[in-house]
N, C-alpha and C positions, 0 to 999 in steps of 0.2 A: 432369156432376163439371166442378169449376173449372180452368180451366186457365191460364196463364200463360206468357208468352213470355221469354225471358232470351236476353241479347244481353253483346257487349261494343264497351266505347266506340269500337273504330276500326271496326267495323261500325254505328253506329250510325242512320247515315241508312239504310240499307236494312231495317235490322230494326226503324224503328217504321213503313216503308212498308208492312212486311207486315202489322205489327200493324194498324195502320187501315185496312188489306184484309180481314184477317181478323174485326175484334170483339174482339182481345184486347188485355191489359191486359201490357204489357211493361216490364220493370227490366233494369237495367245489373247485373251480375256485375263486383263489386270487385278491380282485380287490382293486385299489389303483386310486384316484381320484386327479389329480396333479390343481392347483389353478387355469389353464386357465380353468378347466373341461376335460382336455386328458382325457383319461384312460391308466391305466398300469394292464394287464393280468397276470397272471400265472398259466398254468395248473400241476396240480398237481401230479407234477415227481419229484423223487428223485435225486441224482447226480448216473448218469449211467441208471436207469430206462428205461426202453423201454416202447413205449404209447401204450394200447389199440388198436389192431385191429379195432373193431368196439365203435365209442361214443357215446351214446345218452346222446344228449344236453335236459335238460330240463329246456324254456326260455318263461314264457308266455310273450304277445305282448301288453299287455295294456300297456300305457305310451308308445310308441316303439323305438323312435328314437333312445334313446341313447344305448339301449338294443339289437336293429339290428346291432349297429358297434360293438359292442359287440359282436354278433355270426356269424361276419365277421372275426373280429382277432383270433377267435376261433378257424373256420374252415379253417382259413387260415395258422395256425402255427399248426395245427393238421394234419391237410394232412403233411406238409415238416414234419414233427416228425416222419411220417409212419405208418398214421390213416389209414385203405384202405375203412371203412363206416362210415358216420356219418347221425345219423339219429335225428330230431328235436323234441321235444317233446315240443308243445305251446298247450296250454289250449285254450287261444286267438286268433288268426291271424288276425294282422293287417291291414291297408290298403284294405279289402277286398268290404269296401264298393264302391267304387268309379271304376264301372264296365265300362260306356260307359262314353263320352266326351258329356257331352250336351251344350260346349260352344265350339267355335273353339282355339284351343292350350291349353285345359284344359288335364291335365297329367291323364290317365286311370291308378289308383294307384295298382289298382288290377294285370293286365299286366307285370307291370314294378316290384314289386318285384313277383309276383311269379317266373319270369324268373330268376330274382337274387336268389332266394329262390332254384329253382332248378339248379344253378351252383355251388353252395356250398356245397348242402346236397344230400344223398344217398334214403332218404324217411324222411317222415313229419305225423306225427298223431296230428291232433287239434279235438276240439269239435265245431260240429254246424257254422261252418263257413256263413259268411255271401256270399252267394252266389243266388243271384236273378237274374242274367239276363246268367247265365250257371247251367248246370244240373249237373255238377259233379265239384270236388276238383282237379280232373286235370286238368280240362282244365284252371283253375287259376293259378295251380301251376303245370307245365307238370314235373312231377316222377311219374314215375309206383308203386313207392309205396308211395302216399300219401292217405290216412286212416283218412276218416270221422268218427268220434264216435261220440253217440248223447245222448246228459245227460239227455233228457226227462224222460224216463223211471227209471231213478235213485233218480230224485229228485221227481218224484212221490209216490214213496215209501217211502221217506223222508217225502214230506205231507201227505202220507195217516197216519202214525203212529203216527203226532202231530197234523193233526189236520185233521177228518176221516171225515169230512161236509164240505171240502173247496171250493169253487167257484174261479175255475180258469180262468183269465181276460187275452186275449192277448193283447198290443197296437195296433195292427193292421191285417189287414188280411192276410197278411204275418207270423204273427206268427202264426197262425191256425196249422201250422204241427205238431207245438209243442204242442201248447196247447192240439192238440186232441189225440198225442202221448202219453201224460203224463195224461189225461183223462181217454181214455178208459179199459185202463187194471182194475181202481178203480171206476168208475161211476162216478166221480167227473163231476159236472154241469159245465156247462163254456159256454164262448166264445169269442169273439174277438171285437175291436172298429174299430170305423171309424176314416182315421186321417185323414185331409187334411192340403194340407202343403200352405203355401200363400208365398214363394220366399223367402225371408230373411234367413239365419242359422237361428236357435233353432226356429222359430215363424212357430207354428200348432196347429191348435184345433183337439181335441179327444173327440169323440163324444160316449157314448155305444150303443153297439148294441144291438141284443136280446141275451140271454141265453139258450143253447142246454142243452139236459141233452143225456149226454155220450150213445151208438155214436150217435153223429150230423148229423140227416139226411138232414138237408139245405148242408151242406157241399160236399157231396157223387156227 
């Protein structure tokens, strides 16, 4: 199956590194913004050129709203032109934190966005998504080929090279899984903080917790 990686110019460097590592040909999506902020996108096709059967689309979903529109437009046009398989590679997967309705009428964005992406793409690859109340990415994005990668080992190697005596601190108990994964291979001291929320958005208190020497027996 012929494959191609598509990217946007603001993520060119990372996308080209991925293309080199995976052996995929890469090309940029042309993007024009109208005065009213609507977008005109153009897939990288010449006159009479057929689209690749499989497209790998690289788009991080930080500041996600406009980027989600881009993905919907690209996916729809790619399907129309004959693409058979669309894979989304998104280092950050947005809208995963709202995984339950705390008040009547609150939108569970994880469920809504997951269904939307599953309706447009055949596969998804992301890094350490926010999965607090679900066990697997497939529960949030119902795709058989929904893959979660963990960045902790790679980050730990980088830290070990630059700061071999580093102390790793996570912001809350939920971060322990990543802090431990990063710490255990290199013997870093590590710990997490206790976070208390007080209701208003953006208002919380974080207090230091005890530091463990890897492996952290208190967390086993």
